[in-house]
C-alpha positions in Angstrom: 13.3 9.2 -35.8 13.0 8.8 -32.0 10.1 6.3 -32.4 10.7 4.6 -35.7 14.5 4.4 -35.7 15.6 4.4 -32.1 12.4 2.5 -31.1 11.8 4.7 -28.1 8.3 4.1 -26.7 6.1 7.0 -27.8 4.1 7.0 -24.6 7.4 7.8 -22.7 8.0 11.0 -24.7 7.1 14.2 -23.1 6.7 17.5 -25.0 7.1 20.6 -22.9 6.0 23.6 -25.0 6.6 27.0 -23.5 3.7 28.6 -21.6 4.3 32.3 -22.0 2.9 35.3 -20.1 -0.3 36.9 -21.2 -1.9 40.1 -20.0 1.2 42.2 -20.4 -0.4 44.9 -22.5 1.8 44.1 -25.4 -0.1 43.0 -28.5 2.5 40.4 -29.5 1.9 38.6 -26.2 -1.9 38.6 -26.4 -2.3 35.3 -28.3 0.2 33.2 -26.2 -2.5 31.4 -24.2 -4.6 30.3 -27.2 -1.5 29.5 -29.2 -0.4 27.1 -26.5 -3.8 25.4 -26.5 -3.8 25.1 -30.2 -0.2 23.7 -30.2 -1.3 21.0 -27.7 -4.1 20.0 -30.1 -1.7 19.8 -33.0 0.9 17.8 -31.2 -1.8 15.3 -30.0 -3.2 14.9 -33.5 0.2 14.2 -35.0 1.7 12.3 -32.0 -1.3 10.8 -30.2 0.7 8.7 -27.6 3.1 11.4 -26.3 2.6 13.4 -23.1 2.4 17.1 -22.9 3.4 19.3 -19.9 3.7 22.9 -19.2 4.7 25.3 -16.4 1.5 27.2 -15.7 2.8 29.9 -13.4 4.4 31.8 -16.3 1.0 32.4 -17.8 -0.2 34.8 -15.1 3.2 36.2 -14.1 2.1 39.7 -14.9 -0.5 39.5 -12.1 1.9 38.2 -9.4 0.9 39.1 -5.9 -2.8 38.9 -6.6 -3.5 35.2 -5.9 -7.2 35.3 -6.7 -6.7 36.7 -10.2 -3.8 34.2 -11.0 -5.8 31.2 -9.7 -8.8 32.2 -11.9 -6.7 32.6 -15.0 -5.0 29.2 -14.3 -8.4 27.5 -13.8 -9.7 28.7 -17.1 -6.5 27.9 -19.0 -6.1 24.4 -17.5 -9.8 23.6 -18.1 -9.5 24.2 -21.8 -5.9 22.9 -22.2 -6.6 19.6 -20.5 -10.2 18.7 -21.4 -10.3 20.2 -24.9 -6.7 20.1 -26.2 -5.3 17.0 -24.3 -2.6 18.5 -22.1 -1.4 15.8 -19.6 0.7 17.6 -17.0 0.5 21.1 -15.6 3.1 22.3 -13.2 1.3 24.6 -10.7 1.1 25.1 -7.0 -1.5 22.7 -5.8 -2.3 24.9 -2.8 -3.3 27.7 -5.1 -5.7 25.8 -7.4 -9.4 26.3 -8.0 -11.9 24.7 -10.4 -13.4 26.6 -13.2 -16.9 26.5 -11.5 -15.4 28.3 -8.5 -14.5 31.3 -10.5 -16.9 34.2 -10.1 -19.0 34.8 -13.3 -17.6 38.3 -14.0 -14.0 37.2 -13.4 -14.7 34.0 -15.4 -15.7 36.0 -18.5 -12.7 38.3 -18.2 -10.3 35.3 -17.9 -11.7 33.6 -20.9 -11.5 36.8 -22.9 -7.8 37.1 -21.8 -6.8 33.5 -22.4 -8.4 33.3 -25.8 -7.6 37.0 -26.8 -11.3 37.6 -27.7 -11.3 41.3 -27.2 -8.9 44.1 -27.6 -9.8 45.4 -24.2 -9.4 42.0 -22.5 -6.1 43.0 -20.8 -7.6 46.4 -19.7 -10.7 44.7 -18.2 -8.5 42.3 -16.3 -6.4 45.1 -14.9 -9.6 46.8 -13.6 -10.6 43.6 -11.8 -7.0 43.2 -10.5 -7.0 46.8 -9.1 -10.3 46.1 -7.3 -9.0 42.9 -5.8 -5.8 44.7 -4.6 -8.0 47.3 -2.9 -9.9 44.5 -1.1 -6.7 42.9 -0.1 -5.5 46.2 1.5 -8.8 46.5 3.3 -8.5 43.0 4.7 -5.0 43.8 6.0 -6.4 46.8 8.0 -8.8 44.5 9.9 -11.2 46.6 12.0 -10.0 49.8 10.3 -11.5 48.8 6.9 -14.5 47.1 5.5 -14.8 43.6 7.0 -14.9 41.1 4.1 -16.4 37.9 5.2 -15.7 34.7 3.4 -18.6 32.3 3.5 -17.7 29.1 5.2 -18.3 25.8 3.3 -20.2 24.7 6.4 -22.8 27.3 5.5 -23.5 25.7 2.1 -26.6 23.8 1.4 -26.2 20.2 2.6 -25.7 18.5 -0.7 -23.1 21.1 -1.7 -21.5 20.7 1.7 -21.1 17.0 1.2 -19.6 17.5 -2.3 -17.1 19.9 -0.8 -16.2 17.5 2.0 -15.6 14.7 -0.5 -13.5 16.8 -2.9 -11.4 18.1 0.0 -11.2 14.8 1.9 -12.8 16.3 5.1 -14.2 13.4 7.2 -14.8 15.4 10.5 -18.5 16.0 9.9 -19.4 13.1 7.6 -21.9 11.3 9.9 -23.9 14.5 10.8 -23.9 15.7 7.2 -24.9 12.3 5.9 -27.8 12.1 8.3 -29.0 15.6 7.3 -28.8 14.6 3.6 -30.7 11.3 4.4 -33.5 13.3 6.0 -33.7 15.6 3.0 -33.5 12.9 0.3 -36.3 10.5 -0.6 -34.2 7.5 0.2 -30.7 6.7 1.5 -29.7 5.5 -2.0 -30.5 9.0 -3.3 -27.8 10.4 -1.0 -25.2 8.0 -2.6 -26.4 8.5 -6.2 -26.7 12.3 -5.6 -24.2 14.4 -3.6 -21.8 11.5 -2.9 -21.4 10.3 -6.5 -21.5 13.9 -7.7 -18.5 14.6 -5.5 -16.7 11.4 -6.4 -17.2 12.1 -10.1 -15.5 15.5 -9.6 -12.7 13.8 -7.7 -12.3 11.2 -10.5 -12.2 14.0 -13.2 -9.7 16.1 -11.2 -7.4 13.1 -10.6 -7.6 12.0 -14.2 -6.8 15.6 -15.3 -3.8 15.7 -12.9 -5.4 18.4 -10.7 -5.6 16.1 -7.7 -2.9 13.9 -6.2 -3.1 10.4 -4.9 -3.2 11.3 -1.1 -6.1 13.6 -1.8 -8.0 10.9 -3.6 -7.5 8.4 -0.8 -8.8 11.0 1.7 -11.9 11.5 -0.5 -12.4 7.8 -0.6 -12.3 7.7 3.2 -15.2 10.3 3.3 -17.2 8.3 0.8 -16.7 5.0 2.6 -17.7 6.5 6.0 -20.8 8.0 4.5 -21.8 4.8 2.7 -21.2 2.8 5.9 -23.5 5.1 7.8 -26.2 4.7 5.2 -26.0 0.9 4.8 -28.3 0.0 7.8 -31.0 2.4 6.5 -30.7 1.0 3.0 -30.9 -2.6 4.3 -34.0 -1.7 6.3 -35.7 0.0 3.4 -34.9 -2.9 1.1 -36.3 -5.5 3.5 -39.5 -3.5 4.0 -40.0 -3.1 0.3 -39.4 -6.8 -0.4 -41.8 -7.8 2.4 -44.4 -5.4 1.0 -44.0 -7.1 -2.5 -44.4 -10.6 -0.9 -40.7 -11.5 -1.5 -38.2 -13.1 0.8 -36.0 -10.3 2.2 -33.2 -12.7 2.8 -33.1 -13.8 -0.9 -30.8 -11.1 -2.2 -27.6 -11.2 -4.3 -24.8 -9.7 -2.1 -22.7 -9.3 -5.3 -25.1 -7.2 -7.2 -22.9 -4.6 -9.0 -25.5 -3.3 -11.5 -25.1 0.3 -10.2 -21.4 0.4 -10.9 -19.4 1.3 -14.0 -17.8 -2.2 -13.9 -16.4 -4.8 -11.6 -12.7 -5.7 -11.0 -11.2 -8.5 -9.0 -7.8 -7.6 -7.4 -5.4 -10.3 -6.0 -1.8 -10.6 -4.9 -0.6 -13.9 -6.4 0.4 -17.0 -4.5 3.3 -16.8 -2.2 3.4 -13.0 -2.1 2.2 -10.9 0.9 2.7 -7.4 -0.4 -0.5 -5.5 -1.1 0.0 -1.7 -0.5 0.1 -1.0 -4.2 -3.0 -3.2 -4.8 -4.8 -1.4 -2.0 -4.1 2.0 -3.6 -5.4 0.8 -7.0 -8.5 -0.6 -5.4 -9.3 2.7 -3.7 -8.7 4.7 -6.9 -10.9 2.4 -8.9 -13.6 2.6 -6.2 -13.5 6.4 -6.3 -14.4 6.1 -10.0 -17.5 4.0 -9.4 -16.0 0.6 -10.1 -16.9 -2.3 -7.8 -13.7 -3.8 -6.5 -13.4 -7.3 -5.1 -10.1 -7.4 -3.3 -9.5 -11.0 -2.4 -6.3 -10.4 -0.5 -2.7 -11.7 -0.6 -1.1 -15.1 -1.3 -4.0 -16.0 -3.7 -3.6 -19.3 -5.5 -4.5 -19.5 -9.2 -7.5 -21.7 -8.3 -8.8 -19.1 -5.8 -8.4 -16.3 -8.3 -10.3 -18.1 -11.0 -13.0 -19.4 -8.6 -13.6 -15.9 -7.2 -13.6 -14.3 -10.7 -16.3 -16.7 -11.7 -18.3 -16.3 -8.4 -18.3 -12.5 -8.7 -18.7 -12.5 -12.5 -16.2 -9.6 -12.7 -15.4 -7.6 -15.8 -11.6 -7.3 -15.3 -9.0 -9.3 -13.3 -5.9 -7.6 -11.7 -2.9 -9.4 -10.5 -0.3 -7.9 -8.2 3.1 -9.0 -6.9 6.3 -7.6 -5.5 8.9 -10.5 -5.4 10.3 -12.0 -8.6 8.7 -15.5 -8.1 5.4 -13.7 -8.5 6.3 -12.9 -12.1 6.3 -16.6 -13.0 3.1 -17.2 -11.0 1.4 -14.5 -13.1 2.3 -16.5 -16.2 0.8 -19.6 -14.6 -2.4 -17.8 -13.9 -2.6 -16.4 -17.4 -2.1 -19.9 -18.9 -4.7 -21.5 -16.6 -7.2 -18.8 -17.4 -6.7 -19.4 -21.1 -7.2 -23.2 -20.6 -10.4 -22.6 -18.7 -11.8 -20.2 -21.2 -11.9 -17.0 -19.2 -12.7 -13.9 -21.2 -11.9 -11.1 -18.7 -9.1 -8.7 -19.6 -6.0 -9.2 -17.4 -4.1 -6.3 -15.7 -0.6 -6.9 -14.4 1.0 -4.6 -11.7 3.5 -4.5 -8.9 7.1 -3.4 -8.1 8.9 -6.2 -10.0 6.5 -6.2 -13.0 7.2 -4.4 -16.2 5.7 -3.7 -19.6 8.5 -5.8 -21.2 7.9 -8.8 -18.9 4.1 -8.5 -19.5 4.6 -8.4 -23.3 7.2 -11.2 -23.5 6.1 -13.6 -20.8 2.4 -13.0 -19.8 0.6 -11.7 -22.9 1.4 -14.7 -25.2 -0.4 -17.0 -22.8 -3.7 -15.1 -22.8 -3.9 -12.0 -24.9 -6.8 -11.8 -27.5 -8.8 -8.9 -28.8 -11.6 -9.9 -26.5 -9.4 -10.2 -23.4 -6.2 -8.1 -23.6 -3.3 -8.3 -21.1 -1.9 -5.0 -20.0 0.8 -3.8 -17.6 -0.4 -1.0 -15.3 2.5 1.2 -14.2 0.8 2.8 -11.2 -2.6 3.7 -9.6 -3.0 6.9 -11.6 -3.2 4.8 -14.8 -5.7 2.2 -13.5 -8.9 4.1 -14.2 -7.9 5.0 -17.8 -6.9 1.4 -18.4 -10.1 -0.1 -17.0 -12.4 2.4 -18.7 -10.6 1.6 -22.0 -10.9 -2.2 -21.4 -14.7 -1.8 -20.8 -15.5 1.1 -23.1 -16.8 1.4 -26.7 -13.3 1.8 -28.1 -12.0 -1.4 -26.5 -11.2 -2.9 -29.9 -9.1 0.0 -31.0 -7.4 0.0 -27.5 -6.6 -3.7 -27.8 -5.3 -3.4 -31.3 -2.9 -0.6 -30.2 -1.7 -2.9 -27.3 -1.2 -5.8 -29.7 1.0 -3.7 -31.9 2.9 -2.2 -29.0 3.5 -5.6 -27.3 4.5 -7.2 -30.6 7.2 -4.6 -31.0 8.4 -5.1 -27.5 8.7 -8.8 -28.0 10.6 -8.3 -31.3 13.0 -5.9 -29.5 13.5 -8.3 -26.6 14.4 -11.3 -28.8 16.5 -9.2 -31.1 18.3 -7.9 -28.0 19.1 -11.5 -27.0 20.4 -12.3 -30.4 22.6 -9.2 -30.3 23.9 -9.9 -26.8 26.7 -12.4 -26.2 27.3 -14.4 -23.1 30.6 -15.9 -21.9 30.7 -19.6 -21.2 30.4 -20.1 -17.5 33.9 -21.5 -17.2 35.3 -18.5 -19.0 33.4 -16.1 -16.8 34.8 -17.9 -13.7 38.3 -17.3 -15.0 37.6 -13.6 -15.3 36.2 -13.2 -11.8 36.8 -10.3 -9.5 40.0 -11.0 -7.7 40.9 -9.5 -4.3 44.5 -9.7 -3.0 43.7 -10.9 0.5 47.4 -10.6 1.6 47.5 -6.9 0.6 43.8 -6.3 1.7 43.1 -8.9 4.4 39.6 -9.8 5.6 37.8 -7.9 8.3 38.7 -8.9 11.9 36.8 -11.6 13.8 33.4 -10.3 14.9 32.9 -9.5 18.6 29.7 -11.5 18.7 29.9 -14.7 16.7 26.9 -16.9 16.3 23.2 -15.9 16.5 21.9 -12.9 18.4 18.2 -11.9 18.8 17.6 -8.2 18.5 14.5 -7.2 20.5 15.5 -4.1 22.3 15.5 -1.6 19.4 12.6 0.8 19.7 10.8 2.7 16.9 12.2 5.9 18.4 15.7 4.5 17.9 15.3 4.0 14.2 13.3 7.2 13.2 16.5 9.1 12.5 17.5 6.4 9.9 14.3 6.7 7.9 14.7 7.3 4.2 11.5 9.3 3.2 12.1 9.1 -0.5 10.4 5.7 -1.1 7.5 7.0 1.1 6.6 9.7 -1.4 7.0 7.2 -4.2 4.5 4.9 -2.6 2.0 7.8 -2.7 3.0 8.6 -6.3 4.2 12.1 -5.4 7.3 12.9 -7.5 9.0 16.3 -7.6 10.6 17.7 -10.7 14.3 18.4 -10.9 15.8 20.0 -8.9 13.2 19.1 -6.3 13.0 15.4 -6.8 14.1 14.0 -3.4 13.2 14.6 0.3 13.1 17.3 1.6 13.5 19.3 -1.6 10.1 17.8 -2.8 8.4 20.3 -0.5 9.7 23.1 -2.7 8.3 21.6 -5.9 5.8 23.9 -7.5 3.5 21.0 -8.6 3.5 18.6 -5.7 5.3 20.4 -2.9 2.1 21.5 -1.0 0.5 18.1 -1.1 3.8 16.4 -0.2 4.1 18.6 2.9 0.5 17.8 4.0 1.2 14.1 3.5 4.4 14.3 5.5 2.7 16.1 8.3 0.0 13.4 8.4 2.7 10.8 8.4 4.4 12.5 11.4 1.2 12.6 13.3 0.5 8.9 12.8 4.1 8.0 13.4 3.9 9.7 16.8 0.7 8.0 17.6 2.1 4.6 16.7 5.1 5.2 18.9 3.0 6.4 21.8 0.5 3.5 21.6 3.3 1.0 20.9 1.0 -0.4 18.2 4.1 -1.5 16.2 7.3 -3.0 17.4 10.6 -4.2 15.9 12.3 -7.6 16.2 15.1 -9.4 14.4 17.9 -11.8 14.5 21.6 -11.5 13.5 24.1 -14.2 12.6 27.9 -13.9 12.1 29.8 -17.0 11.1 33.3 -18.1 10.1 33.2 -18.3 6.3 35.3 -19.2 3.2 34.6 -19.8 -0.4 34.1 -23.3 -1.6 36.9 -25.1 -3.5 35.7 -23.9 -6.9 35.3 -20.3 -5.6 31.6 -20.1 -6.6 29.9 -20.6 -3.2 30.4 -19.6 0.4 30.7 -22.1 3.2 29.9 -21.0 6.8 31.1 -22.8 9.9 29.8 -23.0 13.5 33.2 -22.1 14.9 36.9 -22.1 14.2 37.3 -25.8 15.0 34.7 -26.6 12.3 36.5 -24.4 9.9 39.8 -26.2 10.6 38.0 -29.6 10.2 36.5 -28.4 6.9 32.9 -29.2 8.1 30.6 -26.3 7.1 27.0 -26.3 8.5 25.6 -24.4 5.6 26.5 -23.3 2.1 25.3 -20.1 0.3 25.3 -20.6 -3.4 26.1 -17.6 -5.6 25.5 -16.6 -9.2 28.0 -14.9 -11.5 27.6 -12.4 -14.3 27.8 -13.9 -17.8 26.7 -11.2 -20.2 29.8 -10.2 -22.3 31.3 -6.8 -21.4 32.9 -4.4 -23.8 35.9 -3.7 -21.5 38.1 -5.6 -19.2 35.7 -5.4 -16.2 35.5 -8.6 -14.2 32.5 -10.9 -14.0 31.2 -10.5 -10.5 29.8 -12.9 -8.0 29.1 -12.3 -4.3 31.5 -15.2 -3.6 34.3 -13.0 -4.8 34.0 -10.9 -1.6 34.8 -13.8 0.7 38.4 -15.1 1.1 39.3 -18.7 0.2 40.4 -21.3 2.6 43.5 -20.4 4.5 42.1 -17.0 5.6 39.9 -16.2 8.6 37.0 -14.5 6.9 33.4 -14.2 8.1 29.9 -13.6 6.7 27.2 -11.8 8.5 23.4 -11.9 7.9 20.2 -10.6 9.4 16.4 -10.7 9.2 14.3 -8.0 10.7 10.6 -7.2 10.8 8.1 -4.5 11.9 5.3 -6.3 13.7 1.8 -4.9 14.5 0.9 -3.4 11.1 -1.7 -6.0 10.3 -3.7 -5.3 13.4 -3.6 -1.6 12.7 -4.7 -2.2 9.1 -7.7 -4.2 10.4 -8.6 -1.4 12.7 -8.6 1.2 10.0 -10.4 -1.1 7.6 -13.2 -1.5 10.2 -13.3 2.3 10.4 -13.5 2.6 6.6 -10.3 4.6 6.7 -8.3 3.7 3.7 -6.0 6.7 4.1 -4.6 5.7 7.5 -4.7 2.0 6.5 -2.3 2.7 3.6 -0.4 5.2 5.7 0.2 2.5 8.3 1.6 0.1 5.7 3.8 2.8 4.3 5.2 3.7 7.7 5.8 0.0 8.6 7.9 -0.3 5.5 9.9 2.8 6.5 10.3 1.6 10.1 11.7 -1.8 9.0 14.1 -0.3 6.4 15.3 2.1 9.0 15.7 -0.8 11.4 17.9 -2.6 8.8 20.0 0.6 8.4 20.3 1.0 12.2 21.2 -2.7 12.7 23.8 -2.8 9.9 25.6 0.2 11.6 25.4 -1.6 14.9 27.0 -4.6 13.3 29.8 -2.6 11.7 30.6 -0.6 14.8 30.0 -3.0 17.7 28.8 -6.5 17.0 31.4 -7.1 14.3 33.4 -4.1 15.1 35.4 -3.8 11.9 34.4 -0.1 11.6 34.4 0.8 15.3 35.6 4.4 14.5 32.8 5.1 12.0 31.4 8.6 12.5 29.0 8.8 9.5 25.7 10.7 10.0 22.4 9.3 8.8 22.6 11.1 5.5 25.9 9.5 4.7 24.5 6.1 5.6 21.7 6.5 3.0 24.4 7.3 0.5 26.3 4.1 1.3 29.5 5.7 2.3 30.5 3.0 4.7 32.7 -0.1 4.1 30.9 -3.3 3.1 27.5 -4.1 1.6 24.3 -5.8 2.6 22.7 -7.4 -0.5 19.4 -9.3 -0.1 18.6 -12.7 -1.6 16.2 -12.1 -4.5 17.7 -8.8 -5.5 20.2 -8.0 -8.4 23.4 -9.3 -6.7 21.8 -12.6 -5.9 18.5 -12.9 -7.7 17.6 -16.3 -6.3 15.0 -16.2 -3.5 15.7 -19.8 -2.4 18.9 -18.7 -0.7 16.6 -17.2 2.0 15.8 -20.7 3.1 19.5 -21.3 3.9 19.6 -18.0 5.8 16.5 -18.9 7.8 18.0 -22.2 8.8 21.3 -20.7 9.8 19.9 -17.9 12.0 16.6 -19.5 13.0 14.7 -16.4 11.9 11.3 -18.1 12.3 12.0 -19.7 15.7 13.8 -16.8 17.3 12.1 -13.7 15.7 8.8 -15.0 14.4 9.6 -14.1 10.7 8.1 -16.6 8.4 8.6 -17.5 4.7 5.7 -18.1 2.3 5.8 -20.9 -0.3 7.2 -18.3 -2.7 9.7 -17.2 -0.1 8.1 -13.9 0.6 8.8 -12.7 4.1 6.0 -12.5 6.6 5.1 -10.0 8.0 5.2 -8.0 4.8 7.3 -5.2 6.4 10.5 -7.4 6.6 14.1 -7.1 5.4 16.8 -9.7 5.2 20.4 -9.4 3.9 23.8 -11.0 3.8 26.5 -8.7 5.2 29.9 -8.5 3.6 32.6 -6.6 5.4 35.4 -6.3 2.9 35.9 -2.7 1.7 36.3 -3.9 -1.9 32.9 -5.6 -1.9 30.3 -3.8 -4.0 26.8 -3.9 -5.4 26.2 -5.2 -8.9 23.5 -6.9 -11.0 24.0 -10.5 -12.1 21.8 -10.0 -15.1 20.9 -12.8 -17.4 22.7 -16.1 -17.2 23.2 -19.1 -19.5 22.1 -22.7 -19.2 25.6 -23.9 -18.4 25.6 -21.8 -15.2 22.1 -22.9 -14.3 23.1 -26.5 -14.7 26.1 -26.0 -12.4 24.1 -24.0 -9.9 21.4 -26.7 -9.8 23.9 -29.4 -9.1 25.6 -27.4 -6.3 22.2 -26.7 -4.7 21.1 -30.3 -5.2 17.8 -29.1 -6.9 15.8 -30.5 -9.8 16.6 -28.6 -13.0 13.0 -27.7 -13.8 12.4 -26.4 -10.3 15.6 -24.3 -10.3 14.8 -22.9 -13.7 11.4 -21.8 -12.5 13.0 -19.9 -9.6 15.5 -18.3 -11.9 13.0 -17.7 -14.8 13.3 -13.9 -14.8 17.1 -14.0 -15.5 17.4 -16.9 -17.9 18.9 -16.0 -21.3 17.0 -18.9 -22.9 13.4 -20.2 -23.0 12.9 -23.0 -20.4 11.1 -26.2 -21.5 
């Protein structure tokens, strides 16, 4: 019913069968482990697309307090539940996890007997081992008074096993020394890569795919791999040259793009006009960890460059990334041009503003075939499965499933448009949000009118304003209710341990950045006299009161209004509704802020083959600039504008938006037109005064940048414009003095009709 009648996507359904306690000594409990595993198999057979999760700690609850025994039982159970039955998510303390090959042989057999209820004495045998482990625990507590139990250090392992351990655990401290020892032991440098390094990375890939490792751990493993390979490259180049000379060949005649030793090759690009690449970087690292050759050609890549490089590198798959909404239309353009040129590589679509629906409705029809499917990739954790499916033996079956899924999505989309009604633009204007400005007058005149450069705010000043929740989302660490947000995520049984490690690493790098002043903040604020235009749909801003009196605005901000019909008497919002008409002394604020220095830090870590700190730097730069925006908005309310001079909210209340006024950004739901940034940049001279540029698609540069309009009225509120009709687009185009086709392209994601 949920799938066939409600049309709920089957891949978004999660079954959570109970994992019940085994080893209790009660006969009726003995089969709980194997029953769960069999249940998972049955569910997967009957509902192949659903996900299955389970809380693993319940399984070994009877052995609480004896960590080694519990870890071993979990290792055996997860191994069979995931790899043999198809379980997707196991909720378990990541700090107390071990792989099945780490379980001692005697204990391994006892665990398997217990989990699968193979013997009547399985529980009794496990109790004997548990008693022995408890005795050893007591002896360890006594220190010198008991038998000293030495745990063999991983540094004492044989060199190839030592390297595997370092890779799996992301330890880069000894990588050069260990790589040199392995090189001396192996017949050639390539044997080191194809031996212990790839063995370790294969384990990392399997663990990540099975949900036993988290993204930060994978990135750390990739750092170890890159550093080891970088150390070996000079030796490999020397060996290759000597071999070619001995064979009478030209040592300089080599193909730098030879990827024959990889599982496949992938081109990754952020599309034209977009400068955001943190998500793309993460996907590239994850694919690299799984033996895919990744050609990352950077940001702001034109369609021509993407196609040229795909042909030059002869890649197997192409991945497009983007953050801002104009990138959605650029991806459609790339798909169309690839189709015209006869490209046959599958196309992956990803990025913050992308979606499965947009991919199915807008991108796929331009390029999708059984030979070269188009697929939306939600996050890095899905990328390996997607690429392996696109290049594997079951590609045809995978593509057929995609075709059917995307056909259904398109049908649902267009059926939804038919079922949804939109008011005529003139009618929507009549039902606008009305503020009684006599009863609720505009905020007082700002204390600092005009343009002000902000260059004295330090990183230390904004740290208290950091919202850490998006940071963990960047690293794909998500707690489960009630531990979803920061700092509760640290208490989450599944991701809490890794989240705490990640946070500690972030704090260390944050302190280093502050101490070295390797990043800094700068921005510009503007506050101007403002009133709505005669038709109430736009906002005019004036240089001063004399210009207001003369009716000579120096800029106009054009606004968009909701049109989708509502089932109640709610008004149809536009941001223009929050500014008073002529006759009142109202004002509009705005700002653009950036965190500078991240690009240089990224280059530094790239040169050091340190993807972990590279991505960490980008994530922190984003947090710094968002915190800067929060800090600056408060400064505007309390001092620069002064309409909330008595505000005493703490940082937590600020993040909950408990203050008066709003700060919506152009390109976001309340005003989804990025072209309004151009007006803001002209008004406050953001490029000239703060060094913040706009790309051709109006993405802000540097990437860690934030801009916003600031409305002070307490009745102003956030809303989503949603889809709009052609009548409003026509009016909007005329008011902005744009060409219709150009305006439609900018507004493409929110049009309720197909543009020509």
